[in-house]
N, CA, C and O of each residue as an XYZ file, in Angstrom:
516
protein
N     -45.419     14.043    -18.917
C     -45.473     14.258    -20.345
C     -44.096     14.704    -20.818
O     -43.535     15.663    -20.289
N     -43.560     14.018    -21.799
C     -42.250     14.364    -22.362
C     -42.431     15.210    -23.610
O     -43.357     15.000    -24.394
N     -41.533     16.167    -23.781
C     -41.571     17.021    -24.964
C     -40.178     16.991    -25.579
O     -39.224     17.514    -25.004
N     -40.072     16.382    -26.740
C     -38.780     16.215    -27.389
C     -38.892     16.616    -28.845
O     -39.715     16.078    -29.585
N     -38.073     17.549    -29.251
C     -38.047     17.996    -30.648
C     -39.443     18.343    -31.171
O     -39.794     18.012    -32.303
N     -40.221     19.006    -30.341
C     -41.539     19.438    -30.762
C     -42.623     18.382    -30.650
O     -43.797     18.670    -30.887
N     -42.244     17.164    -30.291
C     -43.218     16.082    -30.129
C     -43.658     16.022    -28.663
O     -42.850     16.229    -27.758
N     -44.916     15.742    -28.442
C     -45.419     15.577    -27.079
C     -45.967     14.166    -26.956
O     -46.917     13.793    -27.644
N     -45.358     13.385    -26.068
C     -45.748     11.998    -25.865
C     -46.200     11.816    -24.415
O     -45.447     12.095    -23.483
N     -47.408     11.358    -24.239
C     -47.946     11.190    -22.898
C     -47.607      9.834    -22.296
O     -47.349      8.872    -23.019
N     -47.609      9.766    -20.991
C     -47.406      8.511    -20.269
C     -47.993      8.654    -18.878
O     -48.283      9.759    -18.419
N     -48.164      7.516    -18.212
C     -48.723      7.488    -16.863
C     -47.633      7.612    -15.808
O     -46.449      7.419    -16.086
N     -48.056      7.936    -14.600
C     -47.137      7.998    -13.459
C     -46.990      6.596    -12.861
O     -47.813      5.720    -13.125
N     -45.933      6.379    -12.047
C     -45.699      5.047    -11.462
C     -46.832      4.508    -10.583
O     -46.857      3.314    -10.282
N     -47.762      5.359    -10.171
C     -48.876      4.840     -9.361
C     -49.809      3.936    -10.176
O     -50.712      3.314     -9.616
N     -49.593      3.862    -11.492
C     -50.401      2.986    -12.355
C     -49.830      1.562    -12.446
O     -50.441      0.687    -13.059
N     -48.661      1.334    -11.836
C     -48.081     -0.012    -11.826
C     -48.952     -0.895    -10.946
O     -49.271     -0.519     -9.818
N     -49.338     -2.056    -11.442
C     -50.337     -2.901    -10.794
C     -49.706     -3.998     -9.929
O     -49.684     -5.167    -10.314
N     -49.204     -3.612     -8.779
C     -48.654     -4.610     -7.854
C     -49.746     -5.555     -7.352
O     -49.458     -6.686     -6.959
N     -50.978     -5.099     -7.365
C     -52.086     -5.950     -6.912
C     -52.314     -7.123     -7.862
O     -53.043     -8.054     -7.520
N     -51.710     -7.097     -9.037
C     -51.836     -8.214     -9.974
C     -50.876     -9.351     -9.662
O     -51.050    -10.460    -10.168
N     -49.861     -9.096     -8.834
C     -48.910    -10.156     -8.484
C     -49.568    -11.186     -7.576
O     -50.191    -10.836     -6.574
N     -49.426    -12.448     -7.935
C     -49.984    -13.539     -7.134
C     -48.880    -14.542     -6.819
O     -47.864    -14.617     -7.510
N     -49.107    -15.306     -5.763
C     -48.157    -16.340     -5.350
C     -48.901    -17.646     -5.126
O     -50.131    -17.687     -5.099
N     -48.123    -18.714     -4.967
C     -48.689    -19.987     -4.533
C     -47.733    -20.570     -3.495
O     -46.542    -20.257     -3.510
N     -48.239    -21.414     -2.595
C     -47.408    -21.943     -1.509
C     -46.280    -22.831     -2.024
O     -46.439    -23.567     -2.998
N     -45.133    -22.744     -1.343
C     -44.005    -23.609     -1.661
C     -43.502    -24.254     -0.377
O     -43.231    -23.565      0.606
N     -43.378    -25.580     -0.389
C     -42.921    -26.323      0.786
C     -41.769    -27.270      0.458
O     -41.427    -28.115      1.285
N     -41.170    -27.156     -0.709
C     -40.136    -28.084     -1.150
C     -38.747    -27.736     -0.652
O     -38.567    -26.868      0.202
N     -37.770    -28.435     -1.207
C     -36.364    -28.228     -0.863
C     -35.897    -26.860     -1.349
O     -36.506    -26.251     -2.228
N     -34.802    -26.394     -0.756
C     -34.210    -25.125     -1.174
C     -33.797    -25.228     -2.637
O     -33.090    -26.157     -3.030
N     -34.243    -24.266     -3.435
C     -33.862    -24.240     -4.841
C     -33.804    -22.818     -5.343
O     -34.538    -21.944     -4.880
N     -32.921    -22.600     -6.298
C     -32.803    -21.309     -6.952
C     -33.700    -21.335     -8.186
O     -33.559    -22.200     -9.050
N     -34.613    -20.386     -8.258
C     -35.551    -20.286     -9.372
C     -35.174    -19.046    -10.183
O     -34.906    -17.984     -9.620
N     -35.156    -19.190    -11.499
C     -34.832    -18.071    -12.385
C     -35.945    -17.888    -13.404
O     -36.366    -18.835    -14.067
N     -36.412    -16.651    -13.515
C     -37.390    -16.283    -14.540
C     -36.746    -15.191    -15.392
O     -36.145    -14.260    -14.855
N     -36.866    -15.298    -16.706
C     -36.302    -14.303    -17.619
C     -37.323    -13.951    -18.687
O     -37.989    -14.828    -19.239
N     -37.441    -12.658    -18.973
C     -38.253    -12.218    -20.095
C     -37.478    -11.160    -20.872
O     -36.784    -10.327    -20.289
N     -37.607    -11.206    -22.186
C     -36.994    -10.205    -23.057
C     -38.043     -9.219    -23.552
O     -37.779     -8.434    -24.463
N     -39.217     -9.255    -22.962
C     -40.355     -8.481    -23.452
C     -40.773     -7.337    -22.532
O     -41.905     -6.863    -22.627
N     -39.895     -6.885    -21.649
C     -40.260     -5.811    -20.726
C     -40.108     -4.453    -21.408
O     -39.151     -4.211    -22.144
N     -41.071     -3.578    -21.145
C     -40.934     -2.200    -21.622
C     -41.628     -1.238    -20.661
O     -42.636     -1.563    -20.034
N     -41.058     -0.060    -20.573
C     -41.627      1.072    -19.845
C     -41.329      2.295    -20.711
O     -40.813      2.159    -21.820
N     -41.649      3.478    -20.214
C     -41.463      4.697    -20.994
C     -40.400      5.567    -20.327
O     -40.443      5.799    -19.119
N     -39.450      6.042    -21.122
C     -38.459      6.986    -20.608
C     -39.173      8.315    -20.325
O     -39.735      8.910    -21.243
N     -39.161      8.790    -19.073
C     -39.871     10.037    -18.779
C     -39.187     11.276    -19.351
O     -39.783     12.353    -19.365
N     -37.961     11.145    -19.818
C     -37.252     12.263    -20.434
C     -37.669     12.452    -21.888
O     -37.934     13.567    -22.337
N     -37.722     11.323    -22.622
C     -38.022     11.404    -24.056
C     -39.446     10.993    -24.413
O     -39.964     11.378    -25.461
N     -40.080     10.205    -23.537
C     -41.396      9.663    -23.854
C     -41.329      8.427    -24.734
O     -42.365      7.878    -25.110
N     -40.121      7.982    -25.067
C     -39.935      6.815    -25.927
C     -39.833      5.545    -25.081
O     -39.486      5.610    -23.902
N     -40.133      4.394    -25.677
C     -40.087      3.154    -24.900
C     -38.658      2.739    -24.561
O     -37.742      2.885    -25.370
N     -38.493      2.220    -23.354
C     -37.264      1.561    -22.923
C     -37.562      0.070    -22.911
O     -38.482     -0.377    -22.225
N     -36.796     -0.693    -23.660
C     -36.984     -2.145    -23.751
C     -35.874     -2.825    -22.960
O     -34.725     -2.383    -22.964
N     -36.242     -3.916    -22.276
C     -35.248     -4.578    -21.436
C     -35.504     -6.069    -21.316
O     -36.616     -6.559    -21.512
N     -34.430     -6.768    -20.984
C     -34.512     -8.138    -20.510
C     -34.524     -8.045    -18.995
O     -33.692     -7.356    -18.405
N     -35.457     -8.730    -18.367
C     -35.538     -8.763    -16.905
C     -35.275    -10.187    -16.451
O     -35.901    -11.130    -16.934
N     -34.336    -10.335    -15.511
C     -34.035    -11.648    -14.964
C     -34.236    -11.602    -13.451
O     -33.653    -10.775    -12.750
N     -35.072    -12.509    -12.974
C     -35.361    -12.657    -11.546
C     -34.752    -13.972    -11.093
O     -35.019    -15.022    -11.677
N     -33.937    -13.912    -10.054
C     -33.406    -15.122     -9.434
C     -33.816    -15.071     -7.968
O     -33.575    -14.076     -7.284
N     -34.437    -16.145     -7.488
C     -34.824    -16.136     -6.084
C     -34.865    -17.534     -5.493
O     -35.036    -18.530     -6.196
N     -34.703    -17.574     -4.183
C     -34.890    -18.801     -3.408
C     -36.129    -18.556     -2.566
O     -36.123    -17.697     -1.684
N     -37.195    -19.306     -2.835
C     -38.441    -19.047     -2.110
C     -38.322    -19.393     -0.632
O     -37.571    -20.284     -0.236
N     -39.071    -18.676      0.150
C     -39.215    -18.989      1.561
C     -40.431    -19.890      1.702
O     -40.306    -21.084      1.972
N     -41.611    -19.303      1.516
C     -42.850    -20.093      1.568
C     -43.759    -19.832      0.372
O     -44.815    -20.450      0.240
N     -43.341    -18.908     -0.503
C     -44.193    -18.536     -1.644
C     -43.384    -18.490     -2.929
O     -42.226    -18.074     -2.937
N     -44.015    -18.926     -4.018
C     -43.462    -18.772     -5.370
C     -44.331    -17.795     -6.146
O     -45.526    -17.660     -5.885
N     -43.716    -17.122     -7.096
C     -44.464    -16.221     -7.974
C     -45.267    -17.018     -8.986
O     -44.776    -18.001     -9.541
N     -46.476    -16.604     -9.222
C     -47.311    -17.198    -10.262
C     -46.976    -16.449    -11.553
O     -47.073    -15.223    -11.603
N     -46.582    -17.189    -12.598
C     -45.997    -16.571    -13.786
C     -46.954    -15.711    -14.605
O     -46.551    -14.660    -15.104
N     -48.194    -16.125    -14.754
C     -49.133    -15.308    -15.531
C     -49.345    -13.960    -14.843
O     -49.423    -12.929    -15.511
N     -49.439    -13.964    -13.523
C     -49.613    -12.703    -12.803
C     -48.377    -11.818    -12.937
O     -48.492    -10.594    -13.007
N     -47.191    -12.439    -12.974
C     -45.950    -11.689    -13.164
C     -45.952    -11.011    -14.535
O     -45.550     -9.854    -14.660
N     -46.400    -11.726    -15.551
C     -46.473    -11.165    -16.903
C     -47.424     -9.967    -16.942
O     -47.092     -8.934    -17.524
N     -48.601    -10.095    -16.329
C     -49.545     -8.979    -16.289
C     -48.959     -7.788    -15.529
O     -49.133     -6.639    -15.937
N     -48.272     -8.065    -14.435
C     -47.601     -7.011    -13.668
C     -46.600     -6.270    -14.563
O     -46.579     -5.039    -14.579
N     -45.774     -7.012    -15.304
C     -44.824     -6.385    -16.211
C     -45.526     -5.546    -17.275
O     -45.062     -4.454    -17.602
N     -46.625     -6.034    -17.814
C     -47.374     -5.294    -18.835
C     -47.860     -3.949    -18.283
O     -47.980     -2.982    -19.035
N     -48.139     -3.880    -16.986
C     -48.636     -2.626    -16.406
C     -47.602     -1.503    -16.448
O     -47.956     -0.342    -16.244
N     -46.336     -1.819    -16.706
C     -45.286     -0.808    -16.834
C     -45.280     -0.146    -18.215
O     -44.697      0.928    -18.370
N     -45.901     -0.748    -19.200
C     -45.755     -0.322    -20.600
C     -46.083      1.141    -20.866
O     -45.477      1.754    -21.746
N     -47.012      1.704    -20.137
C     -47.386      3.103    -20.372
C     -46.947      4.022    -19.235
O     -47.436      5.145    -19.113
N     -46.018      3.538    -18.400
C     -45.565      4.300    -17.231
C     -44.224      4.969    -17.525
O     -43.299      4.329    -18.025
N     -44.129      6.244    -17.215
C     -42.880      6.982    -17.337
C     -42.043      6.768    -16.090
O     -42.394      7.246    -15.011
N     -40.929      6.046    -16.234
C     -40.092      5.704    -15.086
C     -38.670      5.418    -15.591
O     -38.480      4.723    -16.588
N     -37.687      5.965    -14.887
C     -36.296      5.760    -15.285
C     -35.868      4.314    -15.056
O     -36.427      3.617    -14.208
N     -34.873      3.871    -15.819
C     -34.417      2.484    -15.778
C     -34.016      2.041    -14.374
O     -34.393      0.956    -13.931
N     -33.262      2.867    -13.683
C     -32.811      2.520    -12.341
C     -33.992      2.393    -11.376
O     -33.997      1.533    -10.494
N     -34.979      3.248    -11.553
C     -36.174      3.202    -10.707
C     -37.017      1.965    -10.999
O     -37.651      1.417    -10.098
N     -37.025      1.520    -12.267
C     -37.730      0.285    -12.623
C     -37.147     -0.881    -11.837
O     -37.879     -1.660    -11.226
N     -35.824     -0.991    -11.859
C     -35.150     -2.092    -11.175
C     -35.466     -2.072     -9.687
O     -35.790     -3.105     -9.102
N     -35.373     -0.905     -9.081
C     -35.670     -0.765     -7.658
C     -37.127     -1.117     -7.354
O     -37.417     -1.796     -6.369
N     -38.030     -0.656     -8.199
C     -39.465     -0.886     -7.974
C     -39.815     -2.366     -8.077
O     -40.495     -2.906     -7.204
N     -39.357     -3.023     -9.137
C     -39.654     -4.450     -9.303
C     -39.067     -5.241     -8.141
O     -39.731     -6.116     -7.585
N     -37.822     -4.936     -7.772
C     -37.175     -5.637     -6.661
C     -38.000     -5.512     -5.382
O     -38.282     -6.511     -4.721
N     -38.383     -4.291     -5.039
C     -39.168     -4.073     -3.805
C     -40.527     -4.753     -3.870
O     -40.972     -5.337     -2.882
N     -41.196     -4.685     -5.021
C     -42.509     -5.320     -5.156
C     -42.413     -6.838     -5.005
O     -43.245     -7.450     -4.335
N     -41.394     -7.448     -5.630
C     -41.238     -8.904     -5.528
C     -40.829     -9.327     -4.119
O     -41.303    -10.343     -3.610
N     -39.956     -8.552     -3.497
C     -39.536     -8.867     -2.128
C     -40.727     -8.798     -1.174
O     -40.876     -9.652     -0.300
N     -41.559     -7.802     -1.338
C     -42.733     -7.644     -0.469
C     -43.751     -8.765     -0.700
O     -44.350     -9.276      0.246
N     -43.936     -9.136     -1.956
C     -44.937    -10.143     -2.306
C     -44.526    -11.551     -1.901
O     -45.353    -12.320     -1.411
N     -43.257    -11.897     -2.101
C     -42.829    -13.284     -1.878
C     -42.026    -13.505     -0.596
O     -41.970    -14.626     -0.092
N     -41.401    -12.446     -0.061
C     -40.540    -12.561      1.120
C     -39.537    -13.719      0.975
O     -39.496    -14.616      1.817
N     -38.731    -13.691     -0.095
C     -37.829    -14.813     -0.382
C     -36.613    -14.839      0.549
O     -36.304    -13.857      1.224
N     -35.939    -15.981      0.564
C     -34.684    -16.099      1.300
C     -33.576    -15.357      0.561
O     -32.654    -14.822      1.177
N     -33.676    -15.331     -0.745
C     -32.686    -14.671     -1.596
C     -33.414    -14.110     -2.811
O     -34.328    -14.736     -3.347
N     -32.993    -12.913     -3.239
C     -33.592    -12.304     -4.421
C     -32.543    -11.478     -5.146
O     -31.846    -10.665     -4.540
N     -32.439    -11.696     -6.443
C     -31.572    -10.893     -7.298
C     -32.373    -10.491     -8.527
O     -32.983    -11.332     -9.188
N     -32.364     -9.212     -8.821
C     -33.072     -8.705     -9.988
C     -32.070     -8.003    -10.895
O     -31.323     -7.128    -10.457
N     -32.067     -8.399    -12.160
C     -31.190     -7.794    -13.154
C     -32.044     -7.275    -14.306
O     -32.887     -7.997    -14.838
N     -31.822     -6.019    -14.687
C     -32.463     -5.466    -15.876
C     -31.354     -5.093    -16.860
O     -30.410     -4.382    -16.514
N     -31.486     -5.584    -18.085
C     -30.504     -5.323    -19.131
C     -31.249     -4.585    -20.243
O     -32.060     -5.171    -20.961
N     -30.963     -3.302    -20.370
C     -31.696     -2.471    -21.320
C     -31.075     -2.510    -22.708
O     -29.858     -2.616    -22.857
N     -31.931     -2.423    -23.718
C     -31.450     -2.317    -25.090
C     -30.590     -1.058    -25.219
O     -30.834     -0.062    -24.537
N     -29.608     -1.106    -26.075
C     -28.697      0.014    -26.270
C     -29.481      1.262    -26.673
O     -30.357      1.222    -27.537
N     -29.135      2.369    -26.020
C     -29.775      3.656    -26.321
C     -28.672      4.694    -26.440
O     -27.921      4.904    -25.487
N     -28.562      5.339    -27.575
C     -27.534      6.357    -27.778
C     -26.123      5.806    -27.668
O     -25.200      6.513    -27.264
N     -25.961      4.525    -28.035
C     -24.646      3.904    -27.982
C     -24.210      3.479    -26.587
O     -23.061      3.084    -26.389
N     -25.128      3.559    -25.609
C     -24.795      3.200    -24.228
C     -25.650      2.018    -23.797
O     -26.871      2.026    -23.954
N     -24.987      0.999    -23.248
C     -25.676     -0.160    -22.674
C     -25.878      0.092    -21.192
O     -24.985      0.614    -20.523
N     -27.028     -0.270    -20.677
C     -27.314     -0.095    -19.246
C     -27.786     -1.406    -18.642
O     -28.700     -2.048    -19.158
N     -27.157     -1.792    -17.551
C     -27.561     -2.962    -16.784
C     -27.661     -2.548    -15.333
O     -26.741     -1.927    -14.799
N     -28.777     -2.885    -14.680
C     -28.992     -2.557    -13.272
C     -29.203     -3.866    -12.503
O     -29.904     -4.760    -12.977
N     -28.594     -3.976    -11.317
C     -28.683     -5.197    -10.522
C     -28.911     -4.836     -9.063
O     -28.227     -3.971     -8.517
N     -29.878     -5.502     -8.429
C     -30.088     -5.403     -6.979
C     -30.152     -6.823     -6.455
O     -30.792     -7.685     -7.057
N     -29.488     -7.069     -5.330
C     -29.419     -8.416     -4.764
C     -29.497     -8.331     -3.245
O     -28.904     -7.446     -2.629
N     -30.239     -9.267     -2.649
C     -30.357     -9.312     -1.191
C     -30.506    -10.755     -0.739
O     -31.208    -11.546     -1.369
N     -29.846    -11.086      0.348
C     -29.914    -12.430      0.890
C     -28.717    -13.249      0.459
O     -27.797    -12.740     -0.181
N     -28.738    -14.533      0.820
C     -27.625    -15.442      0.492
C     -28.127    -16.597     -0.335
O     -29.181    -17.175     -0.069
N     -27.330    -16.925     -1.364
C     -27.638    -18.101     -2.184
C     -27.347    -19.290     -1.340
O     -27.521    -20.423     -1.788
């Protein structure tokens, strides 16, 4: 629960993030780089209780599984009421996607809307393109 300027705004803990909503489908094709981007990601700043809005970009080379997009969208929606710092969001999504898909290559970029005149971009990358 954040308390800012006399306001009390509630939010959930990260255990409410629904990794069980992530689904995959088999992939047997040629090596390819797949990119998914959404500008509709939001979570809650645990310091202020206010929403953090971001663009999330996923780049990956599948091994044997691809992400199912509707399940990815539902997974992202599960962050909306969770209090979690921006850097932790990036780390969490990266680990969840790596565990779910076991890709040959994975890069996750989160680009947050400007807050207090500061732009924040977080990037985690593993594997070889």
